[in-house]
C-alpha positions as CSV (number, residue, x, y, z in Angstrom):
1,M,13.8,-25.9,-37.3
2,N,15.0,-29.5,-36.9
3,S,12.6,-32.3,-36.3
4,P,13.1,-34.6,-33.3
5,S,14.3,-37.4,-35.6
6,Q,17.3,-35.3,-36.5
7,Y,18.6,-35.1,-32.9
8,Y,21.3,-37.7,-31.9
9,I,23.1,-38.8,-28.8
10,L,26.8,-39.7,-28.8
11,T,28.0,-41.5,-25.7
12,I,31.7,-42.2,-25.1
13,T,33.8,-44.0,-22.5
14,C,37.5,-44.4,-22.8
15,P,40.9,-44.1,-21.0
16,A,41.3,-40.5,-19.8
17,R,43.8,-38.3,-21.7
18,S,44.0,-34.6,-22.7
19,G,42.3,-33.4,-25.8
20,I,39.4,-35.8,-26.1
21,I,36.7,-33.1,-26.0
22,A,38.7,-31.0,-28.6
23,I,39.0,-34.0,-30.9
24,V,35.4,-35.1,-30.7
25,S,33.9,-31.6,-30.9
26,N,36.1,-30.7,-33.8
27,Y,35.0,-33.8,-35.7
28,L,31.3,-32.9,-35.2
29,A,32.0,-29.3,-36.2
30,T,33.7,-30.2,-39.4
31,Q,30.7,-32.4,-40.3
32,D,28.3,-29.4,-39.7
33,C,26.7,-30.9,-36.6
34,Y,25.4,-28.5,-34.0
35,V,26.2,-29.5,-30.4
36,N,23.4,-28.3,-28.0
37,K,24.2,-30.3,-24.9
38,M,27.4,-31.9,-23.5
39,N,28.0,-33.7,-20.2
40,Q,31.4,-35.2,-19.2
41,Y,32.9,-36.9,-16.2
42,D,36.4,-38.0,-15.3
43,D,37.0,-40.9,-12.9
44,E,40.3,-39.8,-11.5
45,V,40.8,-43.0,-9.6
46,E,40.4,-45.3,-12.6
47,K,41.7,-42.7,-15.1
48,H,38.6,-43.2,-17.2
49,F,36.6,-40.6,-19.2
50,F,32.8,-40.5,-19.8
51,C,30.9,-38.1,-22.1
52,R,27.4,-37.7,-23.4
53,I,26.8,-35.3,-26.3
54,E,23.5,-34.3,-27.8
55,F,23.7,-32.8,-31.3
56,Y,21.6,-32.3,-34.4
57,L,22.4,-32.4,-38.1
58,D,22.3,-29.5,-40.5
59,N,19.6,-30.3,-43.1
60,K,21.7,-29.1,-46.1
61,K,25.3,-29.6,-45.1
62,S,25.7,-32.6,-42.7
63,P,26.3,-36.1,-44.0
64,S,23.9,-38.9,-43.2
65,I,24.1,-40.4,-39.7
66,E,25.5,-43.6,-41.2
67,A,28.4,-41.6,-42.8
68,L,28.9,-39.7,-39.6
69,R,29.3,-43.0,-37.7
70,E,31.6,-44.4,-40.3
71,G,33.8,-41.3,-40.1
72,F,34.0,-41.5,-36.4
73,I,35.4,-45.0,-36.3
74,P,39.1,-44.0,-36.8
75,I,38.8,-41.5,-33.9
76,A,37.2,-44.1,-31.7
77,K,40.0,-46.6,-32.4
78,Q,42.7,-44.0,-31.8
79,L,41.3,-43.1,-28.4
80,K,40.2,-46.7,-27.5
81,M,36.6,-45.7,-27.1
82,D,33.5,-47.7,-26.3
83,W,30.9,-45.5,-28.0
84,Q,27.4,-45.3,-29.4
85,M,25.7,-42.8,-31.7
86,C,21.9,-43.1,-31.9
87,N,18.7,-41.3,-32.5
88,K,17.6,-39.3,-29.5
89,D,14.1,-40.7,-29.8
90,R,15.2,-44.3,-29.9
91,M,13.6,-46.4,-27.1
92,M,16.1,-48.0,-24.9
93,R,15.3,-51.6,-24.0
94,V,15.2,-51.8,-20.2
95,L,14.8,-54.7,-17.7
96,I,13.6,-53.7,-14.3
97,M,14.2,-55.6,-11.1
98,V,12.0,-55.2,-8.0
99,S,11.1,-57.0,-4.7
100,K,8.0,-56.2,-2.7
101,E,7.9,-52.4,-2.5
102,D,6.2,-50.7,-5.4
103,H,7.1,-47.0,-5.2
104,C,10.1,-47.1,-7.4
105,L,8.4,-49.3,-10.0
106,T,5.2,-47.2,-10.1
107,D,7.2,-44.0,-10.6
108,L,9.1,-45.5,-13.5
109,L,5.8,-46.7,-15.1
110,Y,4.2,-43.3,-14.6
111,R,7.1,-41.5,-16.2
112,K,7.2,-43.9,-19.1
113,N,3.5,-43.5,-19.7
114,K,3.8,-39.7,-19.6
115,G,6.6,-39.8,-22.2
116,Q,9.2,-38.5,-19.7
117,L,11.3,-41.7,-20.0
118,K,11.9,-43.1,-23.5
119,M,12.2,-46.8,-22.7
120,D,10.8,-50.1,-23.8
121,I,10.4,-52.3,-20.7
122,T,11.2,-55.8,-21.8
123,T,10.6,-57.6,-18.5
124,V,10.2,-57.0,-14.8
125,V,12.1,-59.5,-12.7
126,S,11.4,-60.0,-9.0
127,N,12.3,-62.3,-6.2
128,H,8.7,-62.1,-4.9
129,I,5.3,-62.4,-6.6
130,D,3.8,-59.3,-4.9
131,L,4.1,-56.8,-7.8
132,R,2.9,-59.1,-10.6
133,P,-0.6,-57.5,-10.9
134,I,0.9,-54.0,-11.3
135,V,3.2,-55.2,-14.0
136,E,0.9,-57.4,-16.0
137,R,-1.8,-54.6,-15.9
138,E,0.6,-52.6,-18.0
139,G,1.0,-55.5,-20.5
140,I,4.6,-56.1,-19.4
141,R,6.1,-59.5,-18.9
142,F,6.7,-60.5,-15.2
143,V,9.2,-63.1,-14.2
144,C,9.6,-64.3,-10.6
145,L,13.0,-65.7,-9.6
146,P,12.8,-66.5,-5.9
147,I,16.2,-66.3,-4.2
148,D,17.6,-68.3,-1.3
149,K,21.1,-69.4,-0.3
150,Q,20.9,-72.6,-2.2
151,N,19.6,-71.3,-5.6
152,K,21.1,-67.8,-5.8
153,A,23.7,-68.7,-8.4
154,K,21.2,-70.6,-10.5
155,Q,18.7,-67.8,-10.4
156,E,21.3,-65.1,-11.3
157,Q,22.3,-67.2,-14.3
158,R,18.6,-67.2,-15.4
159,L,18.6,-63.4,-14.9
160,L,21.6,-63.0,-17.2
161,E,20.0,-65.3,-19.8
162,L,16.9,-63.1,-19.6
163,V,18.9,-60.0,-20.2
164,E,20.5,-61.6,-23.2
165,K,17.3,-63.1,-24.7
166,T,15.3,-59.9,-24.3
167,K,18.2,-57.8,-25.7
168,S,17.9,-55.5,-22.7
169,E,20.5,-52.7,-22.8
170,L,20.0,-51.5,-19.3
171,V,19.1,-53.2,-16.0
172,V,17.4,-50.9,-13.4
173,L,17.3,-52.0,-9.7
174,A,14.0,-50.4,-8.6
175,R,14.3,-51.3,-4.9
176,Y,15.5,-54.8,-5.6
177,M,16.4,-56.0,-2.1
178,Q,19.1,-58.5,-3.0
179,I,22.8,-57.9,-3.3
180,L,24.0,-58.9,-6.7
181,S,27.0,-61.3,-6.8
182,E,30.4,-60.2,-8.2
183,K,29.7,-62.3,-11.3
184,V,26.5,-60.5,-12.1
185,C,28.1,-57.1,-11.4
186,H,30.9,-57.9,-13.9
187,A,28.5,-59.2,-16.5
188,L,26.3,-56.0,-16.2
189,Q,29.2,-53.6,-15.9
190,G,28.2,-50.2,-17.4
191,R,24.6,-51.1,-18.0
192,C,23.0,-51.5,-14.5
193,I,21.9,-48.7,-12.2
194,N,20.3,-48.5,-8.8
195,I,17.5,-45.9,-8.5
196,H,16.7,-46.6,-4.8
197,H,15.7,-43.3,-3.2
198,S,18.7,-43.1,-0.9
199,F,22.2,-44.5,-0.6
200,L,23.5,-45.3,2.9
201,P,27.1,-45.5,4.0
202,G,26.7,-49.2,4.7
203,F,24.1,-51.9,4.1
204,K,21.7,-51.7,7.0
205,G,19.2,-54.3,6.0
206,A,15.7,-54.2,4.5
207,R,14.3,-51.9,7.2
208,R,17.3,-49.6,7.3
209,H,15.3,-46.5,8.6
210,C,14.1,-48.5,11.6
211,N,17.7,-49.2,12.6
212,K,18.9,-46.6,15.1
213,S,22.5,-47.0,13.9
214,A,21.5,-46.1,10.3
215,Y,22.5,-42.8,8.7
216,Y,19.8,-40.7,7.1
217,I,20.3,-38.6,3.9
């Protein structure tokens, strides 16, 4: 049986066209790789393709992961792919953003500590100081960047610098109660997610469930 270190994840995003799955799966098959999970999504509006493939190497037949990556480069160029092939057990470097409420943050910390989420939390950034004790109790760096109308651009620039300096691969908005500017959204495109527990049809403000005009899901 394969050890966990022999399992790998291939992530792909590229312009949509027919035959992508056939080309990629054929390459892995010819390299004696066994695909055990595959998820794909087509953005029909933007005509873009996304795919995540989990596979493992055959101990006796498959090439090294380095050779596998090298051999995939011509395919990636042909299909104009942004891609990554990495060990399944690799810890992703994650920067978390919060405000005052702790439920999203504490859930992430719990799942990380239980081994359910394989991530290395580089920094927790907040526009308030309230959650500092929870973060620092875990031995994680806490950075407070208070936001107002006058300093928003400056603080967002500091945020982007933190992402760069900490080499964070993913930014998670864990009930961060500020709307990110267009500049930040473009800078973090493809590596920022919002895990707030519900998405409303429109922004209803901080106390959205107290607003009678709000929709509930």
